[in-house]
VEXDREN-2710 file (C-alpha; in Angstrom, 1 decimal):
% VEXDREN-2710
k/r/px/py/pz
1/MET/0.0/0.0/0.0
2/ASP/1.3/3.4/-0.9
3/GLN/2.5/5.2/2.3
4/ARG/3.3/8.5/0.7
5/PRO/1.8/11.6/2.4
6/VAL/-1.3/13.0/0.7
7/LEU/-0.9/16.5/-0.7
8/ARG/-3.5/18.8/1.0
9/SER/-4.2/22.4/0.5
10/GLY/-3.6/25.0/3.2
11/SER/-0.8/26.5/5.1
12/GLY/1.3/23.3/5.3
13/LEU/1.6/23.0/1.5
14/SER/5.3/24.0/1.4
15/ALA/6.2/21.7/4.2
16/LEU/4.4/18.8/2.5
17/LEU/6.2/19.5/-0.8
18/ARG/9.5/19.4/1.0
19/ARG/8.5/16.0/2.5
20/LEU/7.5/14.7/-0.9
21/LEU/10.8/15.7/-2.5
22/ARG/12.7/14.0/0.3
23/TRP/10.7/10.7/0.0
24/PRO/12.1/8.1/0.5
25/PRO/14.4/9.4/3.2
26/ALA/18.0/10.0/2.3
27/GLU/19.1/7.6/5.0
28/ALA/17.0/4.8/3.6
29/LEU/18.8/5.1/0.2
30/GLY/22.2/5.5/1.8
31/LEU/22.5/9.0/0.3
32/GLN/23.7/12.2/2.0
33/SER/22.4/15.7/1.8
34/ARG/25.8/17.0/0.7
35/ALA/28.5/15.3/-1.3
36/ASN/32.1/15.2/-0.3
37/PRO/34.8/16.7/-2.6
38/ASP/36.7/14.4/-4.9
39/ALA/39.7/14.6/-2.6
40/VAL/37.8/12.8/0.1
41/VAL/38.7/9.1/0.0
42/ASP/36.4/8.2/2.8
43/CYS/34.6/9.8/5.7
44/ALA/32.9/7.9/8.6
45/VAL/31.6/8.3/12.1
46/TYR/32.7/5.8/14.7
47/VAL/30.9/5.3/18.0
48/ASP/32.5/2.9/20.6
49/GLY/34.7/1.5/17.8
50/GLU/31.8/0.7/15.4
51/ARG/31.3/2.5/12.1
52/ARG/28.0/4.2/11.6
53/PRO/26.3/3.5/8.3
54/GLY/26.7/5.9/5.4
55/ARG/29.4/8.3/4.2
56/PRO/28.3/11.7/5.4
57/HIS/29.7/15.0/4.5
58/TYR/32.6/15.8/6.8
59/ALA/30.9/18.8/8.3
60/GLU/27.7/16.8/9.1
61/ALA/29.9/14.0/10.5
62/TYR/31.8/16.3/12.8
63/ASP/28.7/18.1/13.9
64/ARG/27.2/14.7/14.9
65/CYS/30.4/13.7/16.8
66/ARG/30.4/16.9/18.9
67/ARG/27.0/15.8/20.2
68/ASP/28.2/12.4/21.2
69/ARG/31.1/12.1/23.6
70/ASP/31.9/8.5/22.5
71/ALA/32.1/9.3/18.8
72/PHE/34.8/10.6/16.4
73/VAL/35.0/11.2/12.7
74/TRP/37.8/9.8/10.5
75/LEU/38.2/11.9/7.3
76/GLY/40.6/10.6/4.7
77/LEU/42.0/13.0/2.0
78/HIS/44.3/12.4/-0.9
79/GLU/46.1/15.4/-2.4
80/PRO/43.5/18.0/-1.6
81/ASN/43.6/21.4/-3.2
82/ALA/43.6/24.8/-1.4
83/ALA/39.8/25.2/-1.6
84/VAL/39.1/21.8/0.0
85/MET/41.7/22.2/2.7
86/ALA/40.3/25.7/3.5
87/GLY/36.8/24.2/4.0
88/VAL/38.2/21.3/6.1
89/GLY/40.2/23.8/8.2
90/GLU/37.1/25.9/8.8
91/VAL/35.0/23.0/9.9
92/PHE/37.6/21.4/12.2
93/GLY/39.2/24.5/13.5
94/LEU/42.6/24.1/12.0
95/ASP/44.8/27.2/11.9
96/GLU/46.2/28.8/8.8
97/LEU/49.7/27.3/9.3
98/THR/48.2/23.8/9.7
99/VAL/46.2/24.1/6.5
100/ALA/49.3/25.3/4.6
101/GLN/51.3/22.4/5.8
102/ALA/48.6/20.0/4.6
103/LEU/48.8/21.4/1.1
104/ALA/52.6/20.8/0.8
105/ASP/54.3/17.5/0.4
106/GLY/57.8/16.2/1.1
107/HIS/57.6/16.8/4.8
108/ARG/60.1/15.2/7.2
109/PRO/58.6/12.8/9.8
110/THR/57.7/14.7/12.9
111/VAL/55.1/15.2/15.6
112/GLN/53.9/18.7/16.5
113/ARG/51.2/20.3/18.6
114/HIS/49.2/23.1/17.1
115/GLY/46.9/24.3/19.9
116/GLU/44.4/21.4/20.5
117/VAL/45.5/19.6/17.4
118/VAL/48.5/17.2/17.2
119/LEU/50.1/16.8/13.8
120/LEU/51.9/13.5/13.0
121/VAL/53.8/13.3/9.7
122/LEU/55.1/10.0/8.2
123/ARG/56.8/9.2/5.0
124/THR/55.1/6.6/2.8
125/ALA/57.0/4.2/0.6
126/GLY/56.2/1.6/-2.1
127/TYR/58.3/-0.9/-4.0
128/VAL/58.2/-0.5/-7.8
129/GLU/58.4/-3.8/-9.5
130/HIS/61.0/-3.9/-12.3
131/ALA/62.3/-6.8/-14.5
132/GLU/65.8/-5.4/-14.7
133/LEU/67.7/-2.7/-12.9
134/THR/68.8/0.1/-15.3
135/LYS/70.2/3.6/-14.8
136/ASP/66.7/5.0/-14.9
137/SER/64.9/2.4/-12.9
138/GLU/62.5/3.6/-10.1
139/VAL/62.8/1.2/-7.2
140/ILE/61.2/3.1/-4.3
141/ASP/58.2/5.4/-4.7
142/THR/57.8/7.7/-1.7
143/GLY/55.3/10.2/-0.5
144/ASP/53.9/11.4/2.9
145/VAL/50.9/11.1/5.0
146/MET/49.9/13.7/7.6
147/VAL/47.6/12.8/10.5
148/PHE/45.8/15.6/12.3
149/LEU/44.4/14.5/15.7
150/GLY/41.8/16.4/17.6
151/ASP/39.4/15.6/20.4
152/ARG/36.6/14.2/18.2
153/PHE/38.3/13.8/14.8
154/VAL/41.3/12.4/13.0
155/ILE/42.2/13.7/9.5
156/THR/44.6/11.8/7.3
157/VAL/46.1/13.7/4.3
158/ARG/48.1/11.7/1.9
159/HIS/50.4/12.9/-0.9
160/GLY/51.7/10.5/-3.6
161/ALA/50.6/7.2/-4.8
162/ALA/52.3/5.1/-2.2
163/GLY/50.9/4.2/1.2
164/ALA/47.1/3.9/0.5
165/LEU/45.2/3.9/3.8
166/ALA/42.1/1.9/2.7
167/PRO/43.6/-1.3/4.1
168/VAL/44.3/0.5/7.4
169/ARG/40.6/1.6/7.7
170/ALA/39.4/-1.9/6.8
171/GLU/41.7/-3.5/9.3
172/MET/40.7/-1.1/12.1
173/GLU/37.0/-1.6/11.4
174/ARG/37.6/-5.3/12.1
175/ARG/39.0/-4.4/15.5
176/PRO/36.4/-2.3/17.3
177/ALA/38.0/-2.8/20.7
178/LEU/41.1/-1.0/19.5
179/LEU/39.3/1.6/17.5
180/SER/37.2/2.5/20.6
181/GLU/40.4/4.2/21.9
182/GLY/39.5/7.1/19.6
183/PRO/41.6/9.1/17.1
184/TRP/44.9/8.0/18.5
185/ALA/44.0/4.4/17.6
186/VAL/44.0/5.6/13.9
187/ALA/47.4/7.2/14.4
188/TYR/48.7/3.9/15.7
189/ALA/47.2/2.0/12.8
190/VAL/48.8/4.4/10.3
191/CYS/52.2/4.2/11.9
192/SER/51.9/0.4/12.0
193/ARG/51.0/0.2/8.4
194/MET/53.9/2.4/7.3
195/VAL/56.4/0.3/9.3
196/ASP/55.0/-2.9/7.8
197/LEU/55.5/-1.4/4.4
198/TYR/59.1/-0.5/5.3
199/LEU/59.8/-4.1/6.3
200/GLU/58.1/-5.4/3.2
201/ILE/60.2/-3.1/0.9
202/ALA/63.3/-4.1/2.8
203/GLY/62.7/-7.7/1.8
204/HIS/62.4/-6.7/-1.9
205/LEU/65.5/-4.6/-1.6
206/GLU/67.4/-7.5/-0.2
207/ARG/66.7/-9.5/-3.4
208/ASP/67.8/-6.6/-5.6
209/LEU/71.0/-6.3/-3.6
210/GLU/71.7/-10.1/-4.0
211/ARG/71.2/-9.8/-7.8
212/ALA/73.5/-6.7/-7.9
213/GLU/76.2/-8.5/-5.9
214/GLU/76.0/-11.5/-8.2
215/SER/76.3/-9.4/-11.3
216/VAL/79.4/-7.6/-9.9
217/PHE/81.3/-10.8/-9.2
218/ALA/80.0/-12.7/-12.2
219/ARG/82.6/-13.9/-14.7
220/ASP/80.7/-13.6/-17.9
221/ARG/79.0/-10.2/-17.3
222/ALA/79.9/-7.3/-15.0
223/ALA/77.4/-4.9/-13.6
224/ASP/77.0/-1.4/-15.0
225/ILE/78.2/1.1/-12.5
226/GLN/75.4/3.5/-13.4
227/ASN/72.8/0.9/-12.5
228/LEU/74.5/0.4/-9.1
229/TYR/74.5/4.2/-8.5
230/GLN/70.8/4.3/-9.4
231/LEU/70.1/1.6/-6.8
232/LYS/72.2/3.5/-4.3
233/ARG/70.1/6.6/-4.8
234/GLU/66.9/4.7/-4.3
235/VAL/68.2/3.1/-1.1
236/VAL/69.2/6.5/0.2
237/GLU/65.7/7.8/-0.6
238/PHE/64.2/4.9/1.3
239/LYS/66.6/5.5/4.2
240/ARG/65.5/9.1/4.4
241/ALA/61.9/7.9/4.8
242/VAL/62.6/5.3/7.5
243/LEU/65.3/6.7/9.8
244/PRO/63.7/10.1/10.7
245/LEU/60.5/8.3/12.0
246/GLN/62.4/7.2/15.1
247/ALA/62.3/10.6/16.8
248/PRO/58.5/11.1/16.5
249/LEU/57.8/7.7/17.9
250/ARG/60.1/8.3/20.8
251/THR/58.3/11.6/21.4
252/LEU/55.0/9.8/21.5
253/LEU/56.3/7.4/24.1
254/GLU/58.3/9.7/26.3
255/HIS/56.8/13.2/26.2
256/ASP/53.6/14.3/28.0
257/GLN/52.8/17.1/25.5
258/VAL/51.7/14.7/22.8
259/ASP/50.7/11.7/25.0
260/PRO/48.5/9.0/23.5
261/PRO/46.0/7.2/25.7
262/ARG/47.7/4.9/28.1
263/GLY/46.0/1.9/26.6
264/LEU/47.8/2.5/23.3
265/HIS/51.4/3.0/24.7
266/ARG/52.2/-0.7/24.3
267/TRP/51.0/-0.6/20.8
268/PHE/53.2/2.3/19.9
269/ALA/56.1/0.6/21.7
270/ASP/55.5/-2.4/19.4
271/VAL/55.6/-0.2/16.3
272/ASN/58.8/1.4/17.6
273/GLY/60.4/-2.1/18.0
274/ARG/59.5/-3.1/14.4
275/LEU/60.8/0.3/13.2
276/ALA/64.1/-0.4/14.9
277/ARG/64.4/-3.7/12.9
278/ALA/63.6/-1.8/9.7
279/VAL/66.2/0.9/10.5
280/ASP/68.8/-1.8/11.1
281/ARG/68.0/-3.6/7.8
282/VAL/68.1/-0.4/5.8
283/ALA/71.3/0.8/7.3
284/ALA/72.9/-2.6/6.6
285/TYR/71.7/-2.5/3.0
286/ASP/73.1/0.9/2.6
287/ASP/76.5/-0.2/3.9
288/LEU/76.4/-3.4/1.7
289/LEU/75.5/-1.4/-1.4
290/THR/78.4/1.0/-0.7
291/SER/80.7/-2.0/-0.5
292/ILE/79.3/-3.3/-3.8
293/VAL/79.8/0.0/-5.5
294/GLN/83.4/0.2/-4.1
295/SER/84.1/-3.3/-5.3
296/ARG/82.8/-2.4/-8.8
297/LEU/84.9/0.7/-8.9
298/ALA/88.0/-1.4/-7.8
299/GLN/87.1/-3.8/-10.7
300/LEU/87.0/-0.9/-13.1
301/ALA/90.3/0.3/-12.0
302/VAL/91.8/-3.1/-12.4
303/GLU/90.2/-3.5/-15.8
304/GLN/91.6/-0.1/-16.9
305/ASN/95.1/-1.1/-15.6
306/ASN/94.9/-4.4/-17.6
307/ASP/93.9/-2.4/-20.7
308/MET/96.8/-0.1/-20.3
309/ARG/99.2/-3.0/-19.9
310/LYS/97.9/-4.6/-23.0
311/ILE/98.2/-1.4/-24.9
312/ALA/101.8/-1.0/-23.6
313/ALA/102.7/-4.6/-24.6
314/TRP/101.4/-4.2/-28.2
315/ALA/103.1/-0.9/-28.4
316/ALA/106.5/-2.5/-27.4
317/ILE/106.0/-5.2/-30.0
318/ALA/105.2/-2.6/-32.7
319/ALA/108.2/-0.5/-31.6
320/VAL/110.7/-3.2/-32.5
321/GLN/109.3/-3.5/-36.0
322/THR/109.3/0.3/-36.3
323/GLY/112.9/0.5/-35.2
324/ILE/114.1/-2.1/-37.7
325/ALA/112.1/-0.5/-40.5
326/GLY/113.4/2.9/-39.5
327/ILE/117.0/1.8/-39.7
328/TYR/116.6/0.5/-43.3
329/GLY/114.7/3.6/-44.2
330/MET/117.7/5.8/-43.5
331/ASN/119.1/5.2/-47.1
332/PHE/122.7/4.9/-46.1
333/ALA/125.0/4.1/-49.1
334/HIS/127.1/1.5/-47.2
335/MET/124.9/-1.1/-45.5
336/PRO/126.3/-4.6/-45.7
337/GLU/122.9/-6.3/-45.8
338/LEU/121.8/-4.4/-48.9
339/GLY/124.1/-6.5/-51.1
340/TRP/123.2/-9.8/-49.5
341/ARG/120.8/-12.0/-51.6
342/TYR/118.8/-13.2/-48.5
343/GLY/119.0/-10.0/-46.6
344/TYR/115.4/-9.0/-47.1
345/TRP/114.0/-12.3/-45.9
346/ALA/116.5/-12.4/-43.0
347/VAL/115.3/-9.0/-41.7
348/LEU/111.7/-10.1/-42.0
349/GLY/112.6/-13.2/-40.0
350/VAL/114.3/-11.2/-37.3
351/MET/111.3/-8.9/-37.0
352/ALA/108.9/-11.9/-36.7
353/LEU/111.1/-13.6/-34.2
354/ALA/111.4/-10.4/-32.1
355/ALA/107.6/-10.0/-32.2
356/LEU/106.9/-13.6/-31.1
357/THR/109.5/-13.5/-28.4
358/LEU/108.1/-10.3/-26.9
359/HIS/104.5/-11.6/-27.2
360/ARG/105.5/-14.7/-25.3
361/LEU/107.3/-12.8/-22.6
362/PHE/104.3/-10.4/-22.1
363/ARG/101.9/-13.4/-22.0
364/ARG/104.0/-15.1/-19.4
365/SER/104.0/-11.9/-17.2
366/GLY/100.2/-11.4/-17.6
367/TRP/100.3/-8.3/-19.7
368/LEU/98.6/-10.0/-22.6
END
C-alpha cells in the first residue's frame, strides 16, 4: 500500500512539498544531503569502535560527533587542493599554518602540537616492480601522510601514490575494541601500516642487492656502475623515509605534551620495536651497497690497468718492428745487408722472431 503523504491544500503546502521531495528518506537510500569533494577518499563516524552507516559530508559528521562524547570522525583526504583544505580547516578549527602544511608534500617525519591539534607526519613508501635494474629504474616510490588528531576527529592527508590507507581503515573496522580508543588508535594504525611497508620493501631490496652482488662478481658479465648508482640513490631515498621516524615515535612514548591514551602505549612501543628492525636492515643494506659500489669501482680500476698494460705490450712489439724498419729507411750508401741476396728475408725473420719473443714474454708476465 502506498505510504506517501497526501498533498493537502492549506498553510502546510510548502512543508508537504518538501517532504515529498525527500521521499524516501536519504538515510534509507544511503544518500547524503551534501556530497564530499573528490579529494575525500572516505569519511565515517565511529561510536565505541563501530562505524555508523553511510558516508556523510565531513561537516555533518563532525557536527554529529560533537553531540556524542563517544564518537569521532575519520576523514581521509588524498592530495586536496587549497579550496578543499580551507573548507576542512574551517570546519575542524585548523589554523592557517596547519592548513598550509597539509597542502605541501615532502615533509620530514615529525610530531607537533598546534593548539588542541596534534600533527603527526610520516613518509610513505612503495616498492616499484622492475624486470631489470637500469640507470633510470625507479625502485622506491615515496610520499607522505599527515595525521591531524583532535578531540573528536582524525584527518589523514596523503600525498603521492604510495601508502594507501584503505587497508588501514578496513583492518581497524575489524578491531572495534582497539578503534574505541579514539583518534589515537587511527594514528597507531597508520604508523603500524607504514612500518609494515618499510619491512616489506626491505625484503624486496634484499633480493635486488643479491642480484647486484651476483652481477658484480659474475665472470661472464659485469654490472654497469650507473645501474648500481641508481640503486644506491633509491636506497638512500628509502633511508630518508625510514630513519627520521624514530624521533617522532620516541616523542609519543616519552613526552607528555603529545601523550596518546595509556592503553595505546604498548601498541606504539611495538611499532617502535618493528621500526628499529627496519632501520637496522636499511642501514645494513646501505652499507652493503656501498661496499658493492666500491668493489665495482675497484674492478673498473683493475680493468683499466689491464687495458693499459695490453696497450703498452702491443706498443712495445710494434716499436721493435718500427725500429728495424726505421734503420733501413735511412738510405745509407754503405749497409752490408743491402748487397746480400737473402738480406730481405733475414730481416723479416728477425722482425717476426722479435715479435713472437716479446709476445710470449708479455703473456707469461700477464700483460697479454
